C-alpha positions, 0 to 999 in steps of 0.5 A: 490471575490477569485476564488474557482478554483484557486488551481485546475487551478494552479495544471494543464496545460490545454494545455496538459491535456484534463481536463476542465479548468472551466465551467459547469452550476449549477443545477436548480432542484437538486444538482448533484454528481459524483464519478470518478474511478481514476487510478493515483499513486494508484487506488482511487475514487474521490467523488464530491458533487455539492455545491455553483457552484463547485464540493466539492471533496474528494479522497476515496482510497478504494471507498464507502462501504454499510457496516455501520461499514466501515469508509472509509478514504476520503481525502479532495482535491481542488474544481473542476469545475462542468464541471469536472463531465463529464470528462472521459479519461486519464490524461497525464504523468507528469500532476497532477493525471496522469492516467485513469479516468472513471465516476463510478457513477453519480446522485443527492444528497439531503442534510439533513440540511444546507449543507454549515453549515455542510461543515463548521463544518465538518459533511455533511449528505445527501441522494444519488440517483445514479446508484450505490449509494443510501440512506443516507450517512455522511461525517465527518471531523476528526478535527473541523477546518474551513479551506478547505485544505487537511484534512482527512474525513470519508465517512460512510453509515448510517443505512437504507434499503440499508445498507449491510454487507461488507461480503455480498456485495461490490459495488466497486467489483460488479459494476466496470464499467463506467456509462458515457453513462447512463442517469441521474437516476431519483430522488428518483427512483433509483433501490436498490442495490440488484436489480442492482445486479440482473440486472447485472446477467440477473435475474428478479429484486425482491423487497429487501427492507424488507430483507435489512431492516432486515439486517440493523436492525440486524446489528445495534442491534448487535453493538448497544451501551450499554444503558445509564448508563449500564456497559458492560459485564465483568466490575468489581466493583473496586477502582481506582488504583493510577498508571497504566501501559498502553498496548503497541502495537507490530510492525509487518511486515504485516497485520494479517491473519484475518484482519476482527477480528481487529479494526484499528485506526490512528497511531498518531504522538504524545506522549502517555498520560494517564489521571487519573480522580478522581473528580476534581483531574486530573493528566496526566501521560506519558507511563513511569509514569512521571507526566506531569500535570503541563506541560499540564494545558489547557488539565487538565482544559478542562478535568475538564470542561467536568466532565469526570467520575472517571477513567483512560483514555488512548490516545495520545496527538498531535498538528495538522499542517495546513493540519490537520495532527498530527505533532511531531515537532509542538508538541515539539514546543508547549512544548518548547514554553509553548504553550500547548493550541493547543494540542488535546487529542485523547482517544482510551481506558478506562481501568477504568471508573465509579468505574469499572475495564474494563480491562476484557471487550472486546475491541469492548464493551469497545470502544462504552462505552467510545465513549458514555462517550465522546459524552455526554461531547463534546469537541474540545480538548478531542476527541474519536479516530475513527476507520476505515475499515477492510482492513489494507493494504488499510488503510496503503496506505491511511495513507501514502498518507496523510502523517500519520505515519501508522495504529494501529490494535487491536483485537476486542475480546482483553482485556486490559493488562498492558504490550506490547501485540501481540493483538495490532499491529503497521503497519507503513508507513516506518521505524521509531524508537527512538535512543539514542544520543551518540555524534555529529560531527562538521558542514562542510562548511556553515552549522552551529550548528552540522554536524550529530548526532551519534545514538545508541540503547541498545542490550540485554546486555545493551551495546549502539550499534552504529547505524549510523549518522543522519544529515537530518531533521534540519534547521538552527535554530534547528541545533544551538539549538541542539548544545546548548543542546548537549554541556550541556551534553558533556563528554570525555567518549565514550558511544559506544564500542571502535572503533565502531564509525568511525572518529576522531573528534567526540564529545561525550555526556552523553547517556541521550537524545532520538531522534526519527528518520525515515529511509529507512532500516537497512544495513547489518552492522546494521546501519540506511540508509537515516535517518531523524531527527523527534524530541527529545522525552522527554517521554521515558528514554534513557535506554529503547531504543532498536532496534525495530524488527517487529514480523511476523503476518503469521505463520512461516514455515522453509526455513532454519529458525526456527521462532516460529509460529504465533497465529493461525487464528481464525475460520472465517478466516480458513473457508474463506481460505478453501472455493472453491471460493477465498476470495476477499482479495486474489484478493487484493494481500493479502495471504491466512490465512493458507500461511506461510512466514518467515522473511518477513521483509527482504529487497529484494530491497534497492532502492524500499524498497520492503520486502520479504513479499511484494514480496510474496503479489505481486505474489498473486496479479498478480498470476491469470494473470501470470498463463496464461503465465505459464500453462504447461510450464517448468520454471527456477527460479532465487532465490535471498536469499540476495536480489538485489545485492546479489548472485543469484541461477538459479534453473531449477530443484526442487527436493523436491516439497513437501516444495513448494506447487503448484510447480511440477515436469514434466514428465521425458520423456520430458527431459530423460537425465536430472532431471525432469523439473519444472512447476508452477502448481497453484498460490500457486506455485508462493507464495511458490516460493517467500517464498523460495526467488524466484524473477524471473520466466522464462519459455520455449517456449514449453508446456509439451503437445507439448514439441518437437515443440515450440509454440512461438518465442522470440526476446529480444531487448538488448541495448548496451552501448550508446543506449538511450531508444528512439532507443530501441522503434524505434528498436521494431517498425522496428522489428514489421514491418519486422515480419508483412511483413513476415506474422507473428503477433508479440506481445510486452511486457516490459522486466522488465529491459533495453529492450523489448521482441517481441513474435511471437505465433506459431502453434507447428509444427516445431522442436526446431532447425528449429525454432531457426535457422529461428529466427537467419536468421531473426536477421541476415537479420536485422543486415546486412540490418541495421548494424548501429542499430542491432547486431546479436552477443552477447558480449559487444564489439559487442553491443556498439552503437547498439542493440543486438537482442537475438535469443538464447532464442529460443533454446531447454531448453532456457528460457525468463522471464515470463510476470508479473515476477519481475526482480532482479534489483534495483527498481524491474521492471516487465515484462508486456504485452502491445499494440503496440500503447502504445510503444511511451508512455513507459519510459523504459523496467521497466516502471512498477515495483512491487510498481506500478503494481496496475496502470496496473492491470486494463489492465491485459492481455487484450493487448494480447487478440488475442495471441492464435488465432494469432498463425501461421506456419512459412512456408510462413514466410520462403518463404518470407525471402527466407529461407530453413530449414537447412540454416545457 
């Protein structure tokens, strides 16, 4: 009998990780469950149900929701041993799932019906009895296959007395902590969610069943499907038109300002397809009006078998790979091999149905009507395109994790229009679009077929512009096949402008073929970087291919750009932004509905792909943490309008603060001989700075309250040529020991670059010159004692094979990059407070980056919790070093 834990064991080295290899006894009375909160590459929740001697497991990126409208993505992963239910700890670096794990909830579950049959069919209904999880739930697989590999499922709360709207209650936010030390809850006797909240707040728990039931009933009524046979409001009696142009989505640079007003679906990696049904006459039409009925015989037969009502149905045809993900290459192979039986048709709209024109019906009324039509005629081939939760950023993350192309968002109140619409939006995991093939190069070395494709797109005048070469994404067979296809359309005429394409041995072809290509970014010369061939598109004419530019979802405001403003946020979003208590979205790093970002698509860092809008969102995410380090301090701002690698501007004075809300000028008296210094007064000031292309934020060693007497001393460990990271770690430890011997309490943070910062909190008693001179005395002592390790002099030649301890940060007006600030360096490392005990685990001074900061947010500023009360004077330290003020 095969070992159900074979895959689990193969992924782990049990000599390194503390995770259990196997073990655990099956429950005798009731099946158990556990939900583990897991800070891996991305924070997620591991949802595990005991069944057949193992824990069936799903990774839920956003965690469970008590809102019956939320459909939380749940990625099916390998079975775990029952003993894993007791695991809480940290999975070591370089191990599968490396990161912190806590037991977020535990308890028992009762299946509704046969759980094994449900698991096989892809729909498990059950009731939960935990500390946090209660009532009826369902896990639904997104496709009807029987394999147990990583497929996308949905975790959904069913309507019962525990159901609550997400706007009123979030179980993951209300109860973030571990329950490991709590006893297993009694079966059927768990406290209600409302009572748990009351207990947490120290209040007396009150029965909430009635109110919860009312809420659930109200919610269910508000979104109930129309009565069978009834047409939704706005439907108009109409003849079925012969042709229909589908509604197209608009590529955008980020989530909308009012995400709750949208529904979200998977962006399928396939071909858009319309089905026109009139009695037994079923025709399948591409988005450009091409009749593909003859190519899709099995799908036509299935629609006939279903006896769908007369109408136009809008959807996408796909072929799934072995892991249940839509795969564009497999779809192509299905057509090339005339094997279209594997094609699945996901239907997401019905602009005409049952003799009615539904285009003026709201989307949130059209879709339930369509869903009922399809549920009345169940099919494994023609399926309803499910919708997911209301947090697009989390959904895009989840889609990217399981290898999907992205997410489609559609306004709930939108009508169906036969054109490209701003009310349907595309949120992609990466850049990807169609290109015209204008030629190819010869293969080099052992490569066969072709070397690379010459890509192009049409500008507004219809001229084919060169967009670079693409040689990745092929195998031997596809290279040879591509050569055969291209040789059939080879021509002597160059389809690009003269001298636009480098090289002298290019082969030109008629510009009639369309390739779909993914890539990392557009370069400054309008070429694609790191392109990967995904396949040929046969559903789009080459003449329609243009450069696809994302639209801005946030209203635009000038930072020297005249960008049209986006559609104003709806009333609900505006109310939330104006509320005194910040909306939960702000904690997640999304922006206030009223905040405006221009040119958010600009790439700030080519290495990580971070864009300007992502930079603004980063500062929204860490804003509250960062303000603890900036409050009342003069700052200097490093602006990078051209991004990493471009020209930088170090700005100490902001004259027109009206353009930067939350950024303020300080009292003139602090520095009377110069323009007023700048401070970041609020989190909005961080967002305003990022909107004006600020990447780094540096702060001085004194606050406005005691500006003449600094309250900290900073030592920047800057490694020279030939110094490896372990030597930097060792230097920091030496620095720590020496400072502690002087009676000082040093704190550590990463620099976001190559080195580390050691910071000593001070009571503001001594002037700038005294503090700076003493910091220099400390560095001189270390460099004389250990001259082979440390240098007290700057300059590259003085640091070869040594570490320069920069004490110049302690001079009047000097600055150091602030904790949580990003750095203008490839990868966008960030400066993060750490415990000394964590030093051996750090991999570099840029251990955390803008992209990976979420793995550190749980710690926040906790490593520096004792910072304020550790402040001391320098009197004893000076005496211990034998230093007298005035010494050099």
